[in-house]
N, C-alpha and C positions, 0 to 999 in steps of 0.2 A: 598576433601569434599566440598569445596566452589563451584566447578564446578557442583558437584552432586546436590547441593541445588538449583543452578540456572537452571539446566536442569534435572528435575525429570523424564522426559518421556524417559527413557533409553531403554525400550523394544519396539519391534514393536507393541505389543498389546496395550501398553499405548499410543503410538503415534497414533494408529488407533482410539482409543477412544477420545483422545484429538482433533483429526481432526473432528470427528463426532460432538462433542460438540461445537466446534468452528463454524462450518458451520451452524448447526441448530440454534444456538443462534444468529448468524448474521442475518439469515432469520427472526427470531422473532423480532430482533431489528428494522427491516424495517417496522413492524406494526405501529411504531410510526410516520411514514412519514406523514400521513394525520392530525396529531394532531394540528400542528400550523395552517395550512390552515382552518381546521374545526373551530378552536377557533376564528380566526379573522372573518370568515364568520358569525358565530353565534353572535359574538360581534356586527357586523354591522347590524344585524337584531334586535338589541335592547336588547339582553340578558345581564343580569348582570354577574359579576364574579361568584357569587354563582350559578346562573342558568347554566352557562357553566360547573362549577364543578359538578353539578348534572348530566349533560350529560356524562361527563367522568366517573362518578361513575357507571352509568347504563352500559356503555360499558365495564367496568371491572368486572361486576358481575360474569362472568364465571371464573374469576381468584380467586374468593372468595370461590368457592365450589370445589377446586382442590382435596380434599381428596376423593370425590366420584369417580374421574377418577382413583386415585391411587388404591382404593378398587376394582374397576372394572378390571383394568389390573392385579392386584395381584391375584384376585380370579377367574376370568373368562377368560381363554385364548380364543382368537378369531382366528379361522382357524388354530389352533394348535400352536399359538404364543402368549406370554403374552404381548409383546411390539410392535413388528413390524407391525402386522395387524392393530392395532389401530392407529399406526403412519401414515400408508398410507391413511387410511380413513379420519382422522381428518385434515391432511395436505391438502387433496383434498377439504374438506369442506371449509377451510380457503381461499383457492385460488378461489373457485367458488363464495364465498361471496364477495370477493374483486372485482371480475369481474362484478357481479351484481351492486355493488356500482358505478363502472366505467361507466356502461351503462345506469344508471338512467338519465332520462331527467330532473328531478328536485329533489334536495336533501332536502326534508322536514325534520323537526326535528326528527319525530318518525321513518320514513322510514330509515333515515341515522343511527339513534341510533340502530334500530333493526338489520340491516345487518352488521353494524360495530361490534355489540355485537356477532353476529353469527361468524364473522371472528375471534373475540377474543376467542370464545369458541374453535374453531379448534386449535388455537395457544396455548391456555392454556392447552389443553389436550396433545399436543406434548411436551409442557414444562414439564408436570408431567412425561411423559415417559422418556424424556431426563434426568431429575433429578433422576428418579429411577435407570436408568443405571449408572449415575454418582455415586450415593451412593453405589449401589451394587458392582460396580467395584472399586470405589475409596477407600472405607474403608479397604478392605483387602490389598491394596497396600500402604495405608497411603498417598493417593493423593487427598483427598477430597478438601483440600485448593487449591492445584495446579490446579486440574480440574476446580474448580469454577473460578479461576483466568483466565483460558483460556476462559471459557464461557462468563464471563463478559467483558473481553477485546474484545471479538468478538462482543458482543451486542453493545458496545460503539464505536467500529469501524464503525458499521452500523449507529450509532447515528451521527457520523460525516457527513455521507452522508445525513441523515435525516435533520440535521441542515441546511446544504447548499442547498440541493434540496428543502426541505420543506419550507425554507425561500423564495426561488424563487416562489414556487407555492402559498405561502401565499400572496406574493406581487401581483401576477397576479390573485389570487382568483380562481385557476384552480383545482377544486376538482376532476374532471373526470380523469385528467392525474395522479394525485397523487394516486388515488385508483387503477388505472391500473398498475402502477409501483409496488405498495405494493402487489398486487395480484400475481405477478410473483414469489415472494420469497418463499411462502409456497411450491411451486413446487420443489424448491431446497431441502427443507427438505424431501419431498417425495422421491426424488432420493437418498438422503443420507441414508434414512431409508432402502431403497431397497438394497443398496450395502454394507453399513457399519454395520448394526445391525446384529450381530451374536448371536443367542440364540438357545438353544436346544428345540426340540419340547416339547410342554406342553399340558396337558389335565386336565380337572377338576377331582380332586381326593378328595374323602371325607376325607381321613386321613390328607392330606395336608391342606384342608380347615379348619378342626378342629384345627390343629396345628397353622395355621396362625391366626385363630380367638382367640385362647388362647393367642397368642403373643399380639394381639391388646388389649384384655381385661386386660392383666397383665400390659402393658405399660400405658393404660388409667387410671388404678387405682392408679398408682404411682404419686407422686407430681412432679417429676423431669421434665417430658415433659411439664406439665402445667406451671411450673415456667419459663422454657425456652420460652414458648409461651407468657407468660405475659411480660417478659422482652423485647422480640422482638416487641410485640404490643405497649407497652408503649413508647419505644424509637421512633418508627416510627409514633406514633400518635401525636407527638409534632406538633402543627399547622404549616403547611408549606405553601409555596407560591403558587405552582400549577398554575392554570389559572390566579390567582390574580397577579402573577408576570408579565405575558404578559400585563395585563391591566396597571400595573405600568410603564413598559418599554414603552408602546405605548402612554398612556395618559399624564404621568408626565414627563418622560425623552424624549419623542418625537422620540424614535428610530424607524427607518423604519423596515419593516418586513425582508428584506434581511440581515440587520445588526443583528437583533435578531437571525436569523438562523445561522449567523457566530459565534455569542456568544455561541449558543448551540453546534456547532461543536467544538469550543475551549474547552468548558466544557467536551465534550466527549473525547477529547485528554487527558485532565486531568484524566478522569476516566481510560483510558487505561494505563497511567503511574502508577496510583494507583494499578491497577491489576497486572502489572509487578512487582511492589514493594512487593505486598502481597504474591506472590508465594514463594519466599525465606524467607520472614519475618515469614510466618506461620510455617516454619520448624525450625526456630531458636529462636523464642520468644514464651513464653507461651500464650495461647489464652486468659486466664484471664487478663494478663497484657495488651494485645492488646485492649481488650474490655474496660477496665478501662480508658486507655489513649484516645481512640477514642471518648468516650462519652464527656470527658472534652474538647478535641480539637474541637469537633463538636459544642459544645455550644459556645466556643470562636469564632469559625469561623462564626457562624450564626450572632453574633454581628457585624462582619466585614461588613455585608450587610448594616449597617447604613451609610457606606462610599460609597455606590453604588449610585453615583450622576451623572456620565457622562460616555462617551465612554471609556476613559482610565481606570477608576476605574472598569468599568464593565468587561473589558477584563482581568484585573489582578485578580479580585475576582472570576469570573466564572472559569477561568483556574485553579487557586489555589484550590478553593473549590472542584473542580471535583476530584483532587487527593485524598484529605482527604475523600470525600464522598464515593469513591470506596473502599478504605481501610476499612472504617467503615462498608459498606454494606457487604463486603466479610467476615469480622470478624463475623458478626451476621449469615450469611449464613453458614459459617464453623461451628459455634456453633450448628446450626440447624442440619447439616449433622451428626456431631459427636453424637448428642443426640438421633438420630433415632435408635429404637430397631431393632435387626436382624429379618429377614423374612418379615417384613412389612415396609421396608425402603421407598418404593414408597408412601405408604399411609401416613406415618407420616411426611415425608419430605414435601409432598403436603399439609398436615395440617398446618405445620409451615410456609410454603410459603403463604398459604391463610391468615394466621394471619399477615404475613409481608405485603402482598398486601392490606389487609383490613385496617391495621393501616395507611399505606401510603395514600390510597385513602380517608379515613375519615379525615386525617390530611389536605389534600388539600381542601376537602369540607369545613371543619371548617375554614381553612385559608382564603378561598374565602369570607366567611361570616364576619370574623373579618376584612378583608380588606375593604369590603363594609361599615362596621359600624365605624371602628376606624382608618383606614389608614395603610400605610405601616410600619411606625416607630413602632407603637404599636404592630403590628404583629411580627416584628423582635424580640422585647423584650420578648413577650410571648413564641415564638418558642424557643428562647435560654434558657429561664428559665425552660420550660418543658423538654427540652433535658437534661439539667444538672441534673434534678430530677431523671433521670434514674439511676444515681449512687446509689441511695437508694436501688434499687432492686438487684444490682449485688451480694452482699454477700449471698443472699438467694438461688441463682441458683447453687452454687457449681461447677463453670466452671472447676476448676482444677480436680475434680473427674470425670466429663464427659470426659475430655481430656485424663485422665489416663486410663479410661476404653476403650476408642477408641484405644489407643496405645496397650493395651493388646489384643484386638480383632485383630489388625493388626498382632501382633506377633504370635497369635494362628493360623491365616489364613495362614501365611507364613512358619510355622513350618514344614509341610510335605515336602516342597520344599527344 
């Protein structure tokens, strides 16, 4: 049993899906490669922490309308496929946008924001398609938590490279090279979609459309999905550091960009460890208990950043916080996957991920403004307090009921076999 919990991908089909999710998420993770170089370049042009946070919010707008991509792929098959055709087109768009950025002679604020947003649109769409495949295939197998552990371990493996390579390009202020490298990875997603996405031919059918639309209306009228969305948003909205943290590391602690990149890589290693821990944890401990514990631990760990005063403390805190942050993130993503109604998994998981992304981006935006006005210490106290306040919402969500229903769906799906 212990071995089964540690290695849930026992069938060739589960291993194929896990490989697909890992490679595609690794490619998505490389989208973050230009973040540190862009931030330091914009900072040196005189932009405040809040202004850089605005830039990042613009570039992530495509990630806030993900339900539209889910609806499109759920309702309107393209060239006879619900997922694969969209996958190929949007991966190509992301790569082309990165190439345009790499070839620009001058990276003005709005041109860079526009093309980086277009690149984000392509990757956000592929993210929705990947998550739809994850929920559709993971719920019947009882593997949503394990599949998401694979996805996020892959994305933070990419983040190790992002930290190390991005730190180097931030030190040299080389935007052209960082965009050129980032543009290569959506092509990997394109190849994976071509080879690994197996789905039956589909066409627009009025009966299926009506059934799917009824599922959406039924789920949207219920309280449960909105309570889950509210908990996810409130937890992620706690004012976080975002670009403000780079300003603190650079201006107050005087860290060089290469060392900041190394810290990001160490944090990503912590995230990978957290993902490895969560895969068996999700199969042995109730999701409600995990969520309650991670909220409290996250609030306490945020206060730990008050000790973030030099290189040694930075290494210890970033690596340790990465482990907890990944377990916390996967717990909320697992809750989102289990709460998705049948037939419209892609649409509703995309909705909940838009809420997740929106809360995260707004928290960084608010955090940037709080940092500019009150400084780092006050920002840490506010962030910890708002994080702890998420405890108030947990009893309203009925996580145990959501998890029990997901187990029943798993048993029903596996009964014929």
